[in-house]
Each structure stands twice: as structure tokens, then as C-alpha cells.
C-alpha positions as CSV (number, residue, x, y, z in Angstrom):
1,M,0.5,0.1,-0.1
2,R,1.2,3.4,-0.8
3,N,2.3,5.7,2.0
4,D,0.0,8.4,1.0
5,I,-3.1,6.0,1.0
6,I,-2.2,5.0,4.3
7,I,-1.5,8.9,5.6
8,E,-5.4,9.4,4.5
9,K,-6.4,6.4,6.3
10,L,-4.9,7.1,9.4
11,L,-6.6,10.9,8.9
12,R,-9.8,9.5,8.5
13,Y,-9.4,6.9,11.6
14,I,-8.5,10.0,13.8
15,A,-11.3,12.2,12.4
16,K,-13.7,9.3,13.4
17,I,-12.4,9.4,16.9
18,Q,-12.4,13.0,17.5
19,K,-15.9,12.8,16.4
20,Y,-16.9,10.3,18.7
21,C,-15.3,12.2,21.5
22,N,-16.4,15.5,20.9
23,G,-17.0,17.2,23.9
24,A,-16.6,14.5,26.0
25,N,-14.0,14.1,29.0
26,Y,-12.5,10.9,30.6
27,E,-15.4,10.4,32.8
28,K,-18.0,11.0,29.8
29,F,-15.7,8.5,27.1
30,A,-15.1,5.9,30.2
31,V,-18.9,4.9,30.9
32,N,-19.9,4.8,27.0
33,D,-19.1,1.6,26.0
34,I,-20.1,2.0,22.2
35,V,-17.7,5.2,21.7
36,V,-14.9,2.9,24.0
37,E,-14.9,0.5,21.3
38,A,-15.3,2.6,18.4
39,C,-12.0,4.4,19.6
40,V,-10.5,1.2,20.5
41,F,-11.4,-0.5,17.5
42,N,-9.7,2.8,15.2
43,L,-6.8,3.2,17.7
44,S,-5.8,-0.4,16.7
45,Q,-6.6,0.2,12.9
46,I,-4.1,2.9,13.1
47,G,-1.6,1.1,14.8
48,E,-2.3,-1.6,11.9
49,L,-1.6,0.7,8.9
50,A,1.8,2.7,10.8
51,N,3.1,-1.1,10.4
52,K,2.3,-1.0,6.7
53,I,4.7,2.5,6.0
54,D,7.7,1.9,4.2
55,A,10.9,1.8,6.3
56,E,12.4,4.6,4.5
57,F,9.4,6.8,4.7
58,E,9.1,6.1,8.0
59,K,12.7,6.9,8.5
60,A,12.5,10.4,6.7
61,H,9.6,10.9,9.4
62,S,10.9,10.0,12.5
63,N,8.8,12.3,14.4
64,I,6.2,10.2,14.3
65,P,5.6,7.2,16.8
66,W,5.4,4.7,14.1
67,K,6.6,1.8,16.8
68,Q,4.3,3.1,19.4
69,L,1.4,3.4,17.3
70,Y,1.7,-0.3,16.2
71,G,2.9,-1.3,19.6
72,L,-0.9,0.3,21.2
73,R,-2.2,-1.7,18.2
74,N,-0.6,-4.7,20.0
75,R,-1.5,-4.3,23.4
76,I,-5.1,-3.6,22.0
77,V,-5.6,-6.6,20.3
78,H,-3.9,-8.9,22.0
79,D,-5.1,-7.5,25.0
80,Y,-1.9,-7.8,27.0
81,E,-3.5,-7.1,30.9
82,G,-6.7,-5.7,29.5
83,V,-6.9,-2.2,27.7
84,N,-5.9,0.9,29.7
85,L,-9.2,3.5,29.1
86,K,-6.8,6.0,31.2
87,L,-4.3,5.6,28.9
88,V,-6.2,5.3,25.7
89,W,-8.4,8.4,26.5
90,E,-4.8,10.6,27.1
91,I,-3.8,9.4,23.8
92,I,-6.9,10.6,22.4
93,D,-7.1,13.9,24.2
94,N,-3.4,14.6,24.6
95,D,-1.7,13.5,21.3
96,L,-4.3,12.8,18.1
97,E,-4.3,16.4,17.0
98,E,-1.0,16.6,17.1
99,L,-0.6,13.5,15.3
100,K,-3.7,14.8,13.0
101,Q,-1.6,18.0,12.2
102,T,1.4,16.2,11.3
103,L,-0.6,14.0,9.2
104,E,-2.0,16.6,7.4
105,S,1.0,18.4,6.9
106,L,2.3,15.1,5.1
107,S,-0.4,14.4,2.9
108,N,-0.3,18.1,1.1
109,N,3.1,17.6,-0.1
């Protein structure tokens, strides 16, 4: 899969998560099973796609935490010690917007 297609897909998954969580805080997020499951699924998809980026592209854009994205996917999919909702929320609340902006700058090239 070409890197530009992967970037566009990553941006779509991020947009879905942000839409699901719009206006929420951790307390609202944690009690809404449908939103939690949707977000966890989309985060796992982001991780899966991060693993498909070409090695050269990954190296050229080392400011993006490709390995951590895939690592999160592994934790979600394999349920290592259960999914930590607080960590999932912190990623959504603190990291997704920056990742989105970085990916958007790449998609405009």
C-alpha cells in the first residue's frame, strides 16, 4: 500500500475518533461502551496501518511514533493485561490532534 494512501486512511480514523469524543471528558468517555469500543477499534486500525509504512518513509518521518502506534495496536488486539482506558483517553485527548496535524502536513506534499 502506498504511503499517501496510508496517511489518508490514518487521517480518516483519527477524524472518526475525534468525532466520537467531541466534547467528552474522561468520565463521559469511560462510561460509554459504544464510544470506547469504537475508539479502541480505530486506534487498533491506526496501529495496523502504521506498521505498513515503508521503512524509508518511516525513517524520513521519525518524528511520528510509528513503533508506538503499532505497539498500542498490539496491546489492544492481544489484550495484554486488559485495555487501559485512562491511557486510551490520554492518547485521544493529548496526542491525536498533534498526530493529525503532522499527518496532514505530509498529505499536502
